[in-house]
Rosetta silent file (secondary structure, phi, psi, omega in degrees, C-alpha in Angstrom):
SEQUENCE: XXXXXXXXXXXXXXXXXXXXXXXXXXXXXXXXXXXXXXXXXXXXXXXXXXXXXXXXXXXXXXXXXXXXXXXXXXXXXXXXXXXXXXXXXXXXXXXXXXXXXXXXXXXXXXXXXXXXXXXXXXXXXXXXXXXXXXXXXXXXXXXXXXXXXXXXXXXXXXXXXXXXXXXXXXXXXXXXXXXXXXXXXXXXXXXXXXXXXXXXXXXXXXXXXXXXXXXXXXXXXXXXXXXXXX
SCORE:     score description
SCORE:     0.000 S_00000001
   1 L     0.000  122.993  176.460    7.381  188.270  -41.915 S_00000001
   2 L   -63.471  179.316 -179.037    4.324  190.597  -41.894 S_00000001
   3 L   -70.107  132.120 -176.388    0.803  189.665  -41.192 S_00000001
   4 L   -93.725  130.342  175.806   -0.505  187.245  -43.901 S_00000001
   5 L   -68.261  154.673  171.183   -3.779  187.981  -45.702 S_00000001
   6 L   -67.907  137.496 -175.391   -6.300  185.128  -46.112 S_00000001
   7 E  -154.175  145.582  169.624   -5.515  183.532  -49.426 S_00000001
   8 E  -118.349  125.317 -172.656   -6.476  180.540  -51.508 S_00000001
   9 E  -121.238  121.251 -178.964   -3.582  179.617  -53.865 S_00000001
  10 E  -110.993  117.115 -178.929   -3.953  177.095  -56.596 S_00000001
  11 E   -91.225  116.436  177.477   -0.689  175.511  -57.792 S_00000001
  12 E  -126.750 -171.726 -176.990   -1.237  174.207  -61.328 S_00000001
  13 E  -155.133  176.554  177.753    1.330  173.623  -64.188 S_00000001
  14 L   -79.907  -15.735 -175.561    1.907  173.456  -67.856 S_00000001
  15 L  -167.306 -174.009  171.340    1.868  169.607  -67.632 S_00000001
  16 L   -87.902  156.650  178.414    2.380  166.793  -65.217 S_00000001
  17 L    67.072   30.253  179.869    5.670  166.203  -63.546 S_00000001
  18 L   -91.671  -14.203 -172.621    6.795  169.940  -63.757 S_00000001
  19 L   117.043   17.119  176.399    7.411  170.436  -60.012 S_00000001
  20 H   -61.817  -43.494 -177.764    4.072  171.300  -58.502 S_00000001
  21 H   -74.957  -33.365  175.406    4.447  169.042  -55.554 S_00000001
  22 H   -63.260  -45.133  179.999    7.939  170.160  -54.822 S_00000001
  23 H   -64.237  -47.442 -174.332    6.856  173.793  -54.810 S_00000001
  24 H   -64.089  -41.417 -177.262    3.677  173.174  -52.736 S_00000001
  25 H   -60.998  -47.883 -176.059    5.588  171.058  -50.239 S_00000001
  26 H   -69.464  -38.607  173.751    8.311  173.682  -49.727 S_00000001
  27 H   -62.071  -44.428  177.168    5.735  176.549  -49.514 S_00000001
  28 H   -57.129  -52.778  177.508    3.857  174.613  -46.868 S_00000001
  29 H   -52.007  -46.998 -178.281    6.936  173.959  -44.884 S_00000001
  30 H   -64.689  -42.580  175.168    8.088  177.548  -45.119 S_00000001
  31 H   -56.470  -49.212 -179.224    4.780  178.912  -44.095 S_00000001
  32 H   -62.219  -44.021  177.729    4.647  176.680  -41.037 S_00000001
  33 H   -51.815  -41.388 -174.962    8.256  177.625  -40.159 S_00000001
  34 H   -92.452    4.871  168.128    7.383  181.364  -40.368 S_00000001
  35 L    91.102   16.432  179.404    4.203  181.074  -38.333 S_00000001
  36 L   -92.853  123.548  177.518    1.655  181.281  -41.151 S_00000001
  37 L   -67.415  115.645 -174.576   -1.401  178.990  -40.597 S_00000001
  38 E  -134.343  144.806  168.063   -1.483  176.886  -43.793 S_00000001
  39 E  -124.085  137.731 -176.911   -3.170  173.993  -45.171 S_00000001
  40 E  -111.637  128.913 -179.790   -1.860  172.023  -48.204 S_00000001
  41 E  -131.973  145.971  166.337   -4.343  169.897  -50.243 S_00000001
  42 L  -128.117   76.665 -167.003   -4.113  167.757  -53.228 S_00000001
  43 L   -51.441  -39.822 -178.290   -7.822  167.028  -53.499 S_00000001
  44 E  -127.398  128.304  172.440   -7.739  164.701  -56.375 S_00000001
  45 E  -146.576  162.911  177.275   -5.070  162.323  -57.563 S_00000001
  46 E  -135.554  159.026 -172.877   -4.779  159.052  -59.509 S_00000001
  47 L    76.554 -138.539 -176.788   -2.071  156.337  -59.560 S_00000001
  48 L   -66.696  162.639 -178.158    0.274  156.673  -56.667 S_00000001
  49 L  -108.117   14.121 -170.450   -0.437  158.758  -53.588 S_00000001
  50 H   -62.986  -32.275  175.900    3.159  160.091  -53.164 S_00000001
  51 H   -58.378  -52.942 -176.883    2.304  163.761  -53.836 S_00000001
  52 H   -62.687  -40.007  176.499   -0.289  163.878  -51.075 S_00000001
  53 H   -57.672  -42.522  176.387    2.171  161.992  -48.776 S_00000001
  54 H   -64.185  -40.625 -178.857    4.820  164.749  -49.342 S_00000001
  55 H   -70.088  -32.325  175.959    2.256  167.406  -48.411 S_00000001
  56 H   -67.392  -38.884  177.639    1.317  165.408  -45.243 S_00000001
  57 H   -63.751  -43.853 -179.086    4.995  165.440  -44.221 S_00000001
  58 H   -67.497  -26.819  173.917    5.145  169.219  -44.680 S_00000001
  59 L   -83.333   -4.145  168.537    2.050  169.659  -42.638 S_00000001
  60 L    67.413   24.710  173.501    3.586  167.812  -39.662 S_00000001
  61 L    87.476    2.971 -177.163    0.580  165.683  -39.058 S_00000001
  62 L   -68.500  -33.487  168.553   -1.870  168.723  -38.589 S_00000001
  63 L  -120.730  151.264  178.923   -4.067  167.145  -41.377 S_00000001
  64 L   -77.066  168.530  176.746   -4.614  163.477  -42.104 S_00000001
  65 H   -61.185  -42.261  179.597   -3.748  162.095  -45.507 S_00000001
  66 H   -63.070  -25.213  174.553   -7.439  161.812  -46.212 S_00000001
  67 H   -79.109  -35.730 -179.746   -8.087  165.357  -45.476 S_00000001
  68 H   -73.216  -34.375 -178.602   -5.217  166.420  -47.793 S_00000001
  69 L  -140.320   76.407 -171.035   -6.307  163.974  -50.418 S_00000001
  70 L   -72.142  -27.889 -172.812   -9.966  162.874  -50.129 S_00000001
  71 E  -121.687  108.827  178.097  -10.264  161.563  -53.687 S_00000001
  72 E  -123.092  130.987 -179.159   -7.654  158.975  -54.726 S_00000001
  73 E  -122.731  146.658 -165.242   -8.227  156.714  -57.682 S_00000001
  74 L   -78.449  -39.422 -174.085   -6.036  153.709  -58.368 S_00000001
  75 L   -73.082  148.885 -179.207   -5.344  153.756  -62.182 S_00000001
  76 L   -92.644   61.001  174.711   -2.496  155.986  -63.426 S_00000001
  77 L  -130.903 -178.421  179.366   -4.621  157.818  -65.891 S_00000001
  78 L   -57.464  132.145 -173.400   -6.488  161.184  -65.716 S_00000001
  79 H   -45.701  -40.186 -178.422   -8.467  161.315  -62.486 S_00000001
  80 H   -63.679  -39.516  177.960  -11.850  161.557  -64.275 S_00000001
  81 H   -74.344  -35.979  177.063  -11.102  158.314  -66.130 S_00000001
  82 H   -62.631  -38.185 -175.983   -9.658  156.540  -63.076 S_00000001
  83 H   -73.687  -35.097  174.938  -12.831  157.465  -61.200 S_00000001
  84 H   -65.396  -35.759 -176.501  -15.086  156.124  -63.916 S_00000001
  85 H   -68.779  -19.888  173.692  -13.117  152.908  -63.990 S_00000001
  86 L  -107.939   18.749  171.953  -14.153  152.417  -60.376 S_00000001
  87 L    72.880   24.622 -174.288  -17.699  153.281  -60.969 S_00000001
  88 L  -118.619  156.263  175.551  -17.337  156.646  -59.192 S_00000001
  89 L  -137.028  127.934 -178.084  -18.191  160.268  -60.396 S_00000001
  90 L  -110.370  130.213 -174.363  -16.558  163.318  -58.913 S_00000001
  91 E  -125.139  158.236 -177.905  -18.185  166.674  -59.409 S_00000001
  92 H   -46.461  -44.519 -174.566  -17.173  170.335  -58.724 S_00000001
  93 H   -60.354  -38.565  179.540  -19.493  170.881  -55.816 S_00000001
  94 H   -66.759  -44.165  173.350  -17.848  168.123  -53.777 S_00000001
  95 H   -58.928  -50.614 -178.015  -14.289  169.535  -54.205 S_00000001
  96 H   -61.535  -37.108 -177.326  -15.395  173.072  -53.417 S_00000001
  97 H   -63.531  -47.314 -179.400  -17.214  171.892  -50.197 S_00000001
  98 H   -57.905  -53.040 -176.635  -13.924  170.242  -48.933 S_00000001
  99 H   -63.703  -42.734  177.313  -11.710  173.168  -49.772 S_00000001
 100 H   -65.522  -30.612  175.134  -14.066  175.664  -48.230 S_00000001
 101 H   -66.476  -39.978  176.776  -14.317  173.698  -45.076 S_00000001
 102 H   -66.370  -36.989 -176.884  -10.481  173.956  -44.767 S_00000001
 103 H   -64.389  -21.188  177.533  -10.535  177.716  -45.467 S_00000001
 104 L   -74.273  -18.910 -176.734  -12.512  178.184  -42.302 S_00000001
 105 L   -99.214  -28.819 -174.198   -9.558  176.763  -40.352 S_00000001
 106 L  -122.580  140.475  175.036   -6.485  178.168  -42.078 S_00000001
 107 L   -66.623  -35.831  178.502   -5.481  181.558  -43.208 S_00000001
 108 E  -121.756  130.785  173.489   -3.768  180.230  -46.286 S_00000001
 109 E  -115.710  116.494  171.042   -4.913  177.290  -48.277 S_00000001
 110 E   -92.239  119.844 -176.731   -2.657  175.711  -50.957 S_00000001
 111 E  -114.814  120.024  175.330   -4.529  173.590  -53.403 S_00000001
 112 E   -91.816  125.070  177.348   -2.324  171.468  -55.715 S_00000001
 113 L   -78.003 -174.828  177.056   -4.043  170.472  -59.015 S_00000001
 114 L  -122.132  123.186  177.989   -3.418  167.215  -60.869 S_00000001
 115 L    72.451 -153.162  179.667   -1.666  167.517  -64.248 S_00000001
 116 L   -87.029  175.308 -177.078   -1.954  170.882  -66.241 S_00000001
 117 L   -39.743  -57.546 -171.675   -4.542  173.668  -65.962 S_00000001
 118 L   -99.118   13.838  176.011   -7.176  171.934  -68.101 S_00000001
 119 L   -65.536  132.693  176.558   -6.494  168.244  -67.164 S_00000001
 120 E   -72.595  127.428 -178.749   -9.920  166.859  -66.045 S_00000001
 121 E   -91.110  -36.662 -177.559  -10.154  166.198  -62.444 S_00000001
 122 E  -156.255 -161.109 -176.558  -13.684  165.022  -62.421 S_00000001
 123 E   -73.299  113.653 -176.390  -16.914  165.305  -64.374 S_00000001
 124 L    52.879   38.753  175.457  -16.668  168.722  -66.191 S_00000001
 125 E  -141.244  135.979  177.094  -14.252  170.045  -63.715 S_00000001
 126 E  -144.229  176.669 -173.921  -10.513  171.010  -63.992 S_00000001
 127 H   -60.247  -29.012  176.830   -8.143  173.295  -62.122 S_00000001
 128 H   -60.304  -41.260 -176.940   -9.368  176.386  -64.041 S_00000001
 129 H   -62.907  -37.525 -179.907  -12.912  175.677  -62.720 S_00000001
 130 H   -69.053  -42.861 -179.108  -11.504  175.515  -59.166 S_00000001
 131 H   -57.120  -52.346  178.508   -9.529  178.749  -59.631 S_00000001
 132 H   -65.322  -31.601 -179.447  -12.743  180.549  -60.741 S_00000001
 133 H   -78.554  -41.345 -171.970  -15.099  179.033  -58.053 S_00000001
 134 H   -86.980  -10.367 -175.187  -12.670  179.503  -55.234 S_00000001
 135 L    59.864   40.720 -171.027  -11.460  182.987  -56.463 S_00000001
 136 L   -87.064  151.399  170.557   -8.024  181.419  -56.026 S_00000001
 137 E   -83.858  129.753  176.389   -4.705  182.959  -57.189 S_00000001
 138 E   -90.407  143.016  171.033   -3.034  180.606  -59.704 S_00000001
 139 E  -120.213  115.449 -177.296    0.639  179.842  -59.513 S_00000001
 140 E   -94.179  110.696 -172.437    1.757  178.274  -62.719 S_00000001
 141 E   -94.319  130.682  177.178    4.650  175.843  -62.392 S_00000001
 142 E  -149.184  147.852  173.409    6.812  175.051  -65.408 S_00000001
 143 E   -65.913  136.183 -176.140   10.266  173.578  -66.211 S_00000001
 144 L   -83.570   79.294 -173.038   12.828  176.304  -67.168 S_00000001
 145 L  -145.071  172.108 -178.781   13.781  174.601  -70.463 S_00000001
 146 L   -65.492  131.323  179.887   13.252  175.158  -74.213 S_00000001
 147 L   106.054   -5.170 -174.381    9.642  175.460  -75.118 S_00000001
 148 H   -72.810  -35.106 -179.784    8.462  176.866  -71.756 S_00000001
 149 H   -60.164  -41.568  178.226    7.567  180.319  -73.051 S_00000001
 150 H   -67.980  -50.403 -177.088    4.954  178.873  -75.434 S_00000001
 151 H   -57.215  -47.478 -177.588    3.688  176.480  -72.701 S_00000001
 152 H   -65.484  -44.225 -176.605    3.311  179.217  -70.074 S_00000001
 153 H   -67.497  -34.236  178.688    1.653  181.686  -72.519 S_00000001
 154 H   -66.912  -41.677  179.272   -0.867  179.026  -73.639 S_00000001
 155 H   -67.318  -39.259  176.762   -1.655  178.330  -69.962 S_00000001
 156 H   -67.801  -33.994  177.255   -2.013  181.996  -69.068 S_00000001
 157 H   -61.720  -34.609 -178.137   -4.261  182.473  -72.169 S_00000001
 158 L   -79.230   -7.318 -177.485   -6.575  179.845  -70.938 S_00000001
 159 L   -87.480  148.812  168.837   -7.142  181.593  -67.524 S_00000001
 160 L   -63.218  157.084 -170.873   -9.947  184.179  -67.206 S_00000001
 161 H   -54.676  -47.195 -179.295   -8.651  187.773  -67.280 S_00000001
 162 H   -59.494  -45.232 -177.822   -8.987  188.393  -63.533 S_00000001
 163 H   -69.650  -38.507 -179.929   -7.056  185.243  -62.622 S_00000001
 164 H   -62.167  -40.145  178.958   -4.463  186.045  -65.317 S_00000001
 165 H   -67.671  -20.931  175.002   -3.825  189.399  -63.858 S_00000001
 166 H   -92.452  -25.713 -165.853   -3.101  187.789  -60.385 S_00000001
 167 L   -56.391  146.847  164.092   -1.198  184.815  -61.569 S_00000001
 168 E  -114.599  153.650  175.947    2.416  184.099  -60.730 S_00000001
 169 E  -117.976  134.131  177.970    4.768  181.927  -62.777 S_00000001
 170 E  -121.829  117.714 -178.898    7.445  179.758  -61.244 S_00000001
 171 E   -95.979  115.546 -175.311   10.111  178.430  -63.626 S_00000001
 172 E   -89.495  133.792  175.104   11.769  175.343  -61.945 S_00000001
 173 L   -63.820  127.294  178.076   15.466  174.774  -62.759 S_00000001
 174 L   -74.607  163.327  173.351   15.755  171.433  -64.697 S_00000001
 175 L   -60.612  -46.010  177.629   18.227  168.737  -63.942 S_00000001
 176 L  -117.058  112.729  173.718   19.974  169.554  -67.224 S_00000001
 177 L   -72.163  159.981  174.830   19.858  173.100  -68.284 S_00000001
 178 L  -124.971 -174.491 -177.128   19.776  174.193  -72.030 S_00000001
 179 L   -67.003  -20.321 -176.481   20.590  177.348  -73.852 S_00000001
 180 L   -87.304  -17.266 -168.052   17.200  178.816  -73.129 S_00000001
 181 L   -62.915  -30.229  169.743   17.323  178.303  -69.336 S_00000001
 182 L   -77.390  -20.965 -170.501   19.119  181.713  -68.837 S_00000001
 183 L  -116.027   -3.510 -175.314   16.892  183.635  -71.152 S_00000001
 184 H   -66.832  -41.665 -169.660   13.307  182.185  -70.767 S_00000001
 185 H   -68.380  -44.660 -176.093   12.296  184.520  -67.836 S_00000001
 186 H   -62.934  -46.030  177.581   13.428  187.646  -69.663 S_00000001
 187 H   -60.186  -48.704 -178.041   11.653  186.507  -72.870 S_00000001
 188 H   -66.679  -31.717  179.072    8.396  185.607  -71.066 S_00000001
 189 L   -63.722  -16.064  176.384    8.631  189.071  -69.297 S_00000001
 190 L   -78.034   -6.986 -178.399    8.042  190.645  -72.633 S_00000001
 191 L  -125.267  -10.455 -172.232    4.493  189.217  -72.569 S_00000001
 192 L  -152.338  152.629 -174.537    3.736  188.940  -68.867 S_00000001
 193 L   -58.893  117.391 -178.080    4.749  191.062  -65.714 S_00000001
 194 H   -59.865  -29.007 -177.524    8.359  190.277  -65.064 S_00000001
 195 H   -73.956  -11.131  176.062    7.832  190.930  -61.388 S_00000001
 196 H  -103.953   15.435  174.965    5.457  187.907  -61.155 S_00000001
 197 E  -112.738  126.529 -179.939    7.948  185.432  -62.722 S_00000001
 198 E  -115.222  136.994  168.662   10.114  183.447  -60.192 S_00000001
 199 E  -102.985  122.339 -172.338   13.070  181.275  -60.851 S_00000001
 200 E  -102.914  123.380 -179.471   13.236  178.358  -58.569 S_00000001
 201 L   -63.180  162.607 -178.541   16.555  176.727  -57.862 S_00000001
 202 L   -79.182  140.865  179.909   17.075  173.050  -58.396 S_00000001
 203 L  -124.158  159.026  176.113   16.607  170.952  -55.250 S_00000001
 204 L   -59.420  146.037  173.380   17.592  167.343  -54.676 S_00000001
 205 L  -125.913  133.250   -7.173   15.340  164.417  -55.723 S_00000001
 206 L   -62.663  153.943 -171.441   13.961  162.781  -53.862 S_00000001
 207 L   -57.886  123.317  170.109   13.293  165.961  -51.911 S_00000001
 208 L   -88.357   88.001 -166.932   15.399  166.612  -48.914 S_00000001
 209 H   -64.655  -45.820  172.750   12.869  168.820  -47.155 S_00000001
 210 H   -68.544  -34.830 -179.575   14.980  170.106  -44.237 S_00000001
 211 H   -66.874  -44.094  174.702   18.007  170.474  -46.429 S_00000001
 212 H   -65.311  -31.540  174.329   16.061  172.499  -49.008 S_00000001
 213 H   -74.897  -14.997  175.321   14.697  174.932  -46.449 S_00000001
 214 L   -86.492   -9.875  178.933   18.253  175.627  -45.387 S_00000001
 215 L   -72.426  127.840 -174.157   19.214  176.716  -48.897 S_00000001
 216 H   -65.944  -37.702 -177.051   19.404  180.486  -49.082 S_00000001
 217 H   -71.341  -36.242  179.134   18.215  180.781  -52.628 S_00000001
 218 H   -68.967  -39.907  174.278   15.316  178.489  -51.975 S_00000001
 219 H   -61.925  -44.954 -174.387   14.227  180.496  -48.810 S_00000001
 220 H   -67.714  -32.957  175.259   14.573  183.797  -50.563 S_00000001
 221 H   -73.409  -37.723  175.511   12.395  182.581  -53.429 S_00000001
 222 H   -66.928  -34.266  179.486    9.771  181.104  -51.190 S_00000001
 223 H   -65.867  -38.168  179.830    9.689  184.316  -49.216 S_00000001
 224 H   -67.737  -39.730  178.271    9.278  186.338  -52.403 S_00000001
 225 H   -59.248  -54.298 -175.055    6.357  184.230  -53.510 S_00000001
 226 H   -64.984  -25.271 -179.690    4.600  184.368  -50.191 S_00000001
 227 H   -63.816  -24.361 -177.854    5.144  188.190  -50.030 S_00000001
 228 L   -65.727  -16.684 -172.187    2.728  188.575  -52.964 S_00000001
 229 L  -105.448   -0.185 -173.197   -0.076  187.439  -50.586 S_00000001
 230 L   -90.596    0.000    0.000    0.777  189.655  -47.706 S_00000001
């Protein structure tokens, strides 16, 4: 593994439950295994805190759960609504200050969003705002199934041009494949650089982190994604 450039990478998705946490967890663990100083953050979440707990496992205790996930709201609705329900207001400047503080300590910062690209995280802030303010490279995660080409193209279209030109797309193998699973990447590649579209193999659920990292296809895909930032 060559020298890693400093990078802020924001993992977003076409929706909720598409595999953002699986990918972020595995990228974090892979970076640590290969000697890359990495921080994994899920700054904002609502409902359960399981996603942030997975990132904490991958970090091996180097960051506390509250450093990984400083804003957690109890209700299982959009974070902005959950925060309002608790009489709290979260604004962009607070999230940026936290991420920037971690950037001073780690070469690579992985920031996992909540929900899709435009899902409100706080007051007038979503993952697109974080991408723009942090000059982060977006990684768009989506299930490799029927309908994903439209979903990914809509997400890409919502990005500012500079971010769109840097973006990576990761199509996650679903539990049950359909007729489109084998052709989605090629079709999407007619509209977006095929070299920045990655097919991610199915991993067991709940995630077996050590086992997944021993899977050759998983490691090759993680290595390829990370190579974009070297």
